[in-house]
C-alpha positions in Angstrom: -8.3 -6.9 1.9 -9.1 -3.9 4.0 -6.7 -5.0 6.8 -3.7 -4.9 4.5 -4.7 -1.5 2.9 -5.3 -0.1 6.4 -1.8 -1.0 7.6 -0.2 0.3 4.5 -1.9 3.6 4.7 -1.6 4.0 8.5 2.2 3.3 8.7 2.8 5.4 5.6 0.9 8.2 7.0 2.6 8.1 10.4 6.0 7.9 8.7 5.2 10.9 6.6 4.5 13.2 9.6 6.4 11.8 12.6 9.0 14.3 13.8 12.0 12.4 15.0 15.0 14.4 16.3 18.2 14.2 14.3 20.6 11.8 15.8 17.9 10.1 17.9 17.5 6.3 18.4 14.5 5.7 16.3 15.6 7.4 13.1 19.1 8.9 13.3 18.8 11.0 10.0 15.9 12.9 11.7 12.3 12.9 10.6 11.2 9.6 9.0 10.9 11.5 5.6 14.7 12.3 5.8 15.3 8.7 4.7 13.8 9.5 1.3 16.1 10.2 -1.6 13.4 12.0 -3.4 10.9 14.6 -2.2 7.4 15.5 -3.2 5.1 13.1 -5.0 7.9 10.6 -5.9 9.0 10.4 -2.2 5.4 9.6 -1.2 5.3 6.9 -3.8 8.6 5.5 -2.3 7.1 5.5 1.2 3.9 3.9 0.1 5.7 1.2 -1.9 8.0 0.4 1.0 5.1 -0.4 3.3 3.1 -2.1 0.5 6.0 -4.4 -0.2 6.4 -5.2 3.5 2.7 -5.7 4.2 2.2 -7.9 1.2 5.4 -9.9 2.0 6.7 -9.7 -1.5 10.2 -8.4 -0.6 10.7 -6.0 -3.5 12.1 -2.5 -3.1 11.7 0.9 -4.8 15.4 1.7 -4.0 14.8 5.3 -3.2 14.3 5.0 0.5 16.7 4.0 3.3 14.8 1.8 5.7 17.7 0.5 7.8 16.7 2.3 11.0 14.9 1.1 14.1 11.8 3.0 13.1 11.5 1.4 9.7 12.6 -2.0 11.1 9.9 -2.0 13.7 7.1 -0.7 11.5 8.2 -2.9 8.6 8.1 -6.0 10.9 4.7 -5.1 12.2 3.5 -4.6 8.6 4.8 -8.1 7.7 3.2 -9.6 10.8 -0.2 -7.9 10.4 -0.3 -8.3 6.7 0.3 -12.0 7.0 -1.9 -13.0 9.9 -4.7 -10.4 9.8 -5.4 -11.6 6.3 -5.1 -15.4 7.0 -7.1 -15.5 10.2 -10.4 -14.1 8.7 -9.9 -16.2 5.5 -9.6 -19.4 7.6 -12.7 -18.3 9.7 -14.7 -17.8 6.5 -13.5 -21.1 5.1 -14.4 -22.9 8.3 -17.8 -21.3 8.3 -18.5 -22.3 4.7 -17.3 -25.8 5.3 -19.7 -26.2 8.3 -22.7 -25.1 6.3 -25.1 -27.6 4.7 -25.7 -27.6 1.0 -28.9 -25.9 0.1 -30.7 -26.8 -3.1 -31.0 -24.0 -5.7 -34.3 -22.1 -5.7 -35.8 -19.1 -7.5 -33.9 -16.7 -5.2 -30.4 -18.2 -6.0 -28.1 -16.1 -8.1 -26.5 -18.4 -10.7 -22.7 -18.1 -10.7 -22.3 -19.1 -14.3 -24.1 -16.2 -15.9 -23.1 -12.8 -17.0 -24.9 -11.0 -14.2 -22.7 -12.7 -11.6 -19.5 -12.0 -13.6 -20.5 -8.4 -14.0 -21.2 -7.9 -10.3 -18.0 -9.6 -9.3 -15.8 -7.6 -11.7 -17.6 -4.4 -10.7 -17.1 -5.1 -7.1 -13.4 -5.8 -7.6 -12.9 -2.6 -9.6 -14.8 -0.4 -7.1 -13.0 -1.8 -4.1 -9.6 -1.6 -5.8 -10.2 2.0 -7.0 -11.3 3.1 -3.5 -8.3 1.4 -2.0 -5.6 2.6 -4.3 -6.8 5.7 -6.1 -5.9 8.1 -3.2 -2.3 6.9 -3.2 -2.1 6.9 -7.0 -3.6 10.4 -7.2 -1.1 11.8 -4.7 2.0 10.0 -6.2 2.5 9.1 -9.8 -0.5 11.0 -11.2 0.7 14.3 -9.6 4.2 13.6 -10.8 2.9 13.0 -14.3 1.0 16.3 -14.3 4.0 18.2 -13.0 6.0 16.7 -15.8 3.4 17.8 -18.4 3.4 21.3 -16.9 7.2 21.5 -17.5 8.3 21.0 -13.9 11.5 19.0 -13.5 11.5 16.1 -11.2 14.8 16.2 -9.4 16.3 13.3 -7.6 18.8 13.7 -4.7 21.3 11.3 -6.3 21.7 12.9 -9.7 22.9 16.5 -10.4 21.1 16.5 -13.8 17.3 16.9 -14.2 15.5 13.6 -14.6 12.4 13.8 -16.8 9.4 11.7 -15.9 
């Protein structure tokens, strides 16, 4: 879980700040952010979504970022590779370790997996890990965009001459 989030955030962060020269090989439009059709919070959401989609191997697109450059081809391919195998290899290792263990009879120190305590701990862990993984990206992207809209700021896109409201 942490490996996929790590590569999403690392490649998004690098792409947000790397200063390519205009007309260069890696990204002909210039800086990696020049491929975004929208700036600000929405552009960050597009960048994060591009790497999330590639790392999770789901193949969807936000349609606001042009990723057909050597930089995005290389980093997207690495995200696909790392997202696939750095998630599968530890899962297989854990499965092999659990398969090799001998069954131990239940005792007084065993946490029952059919009770509400186990369910509560599992749900709480999933919520905490999910929040710590994705809240920073949500707070910098769609949540900021929503507060800007509530403040009366117009969210402009590069493709439309008219204001687009949130």
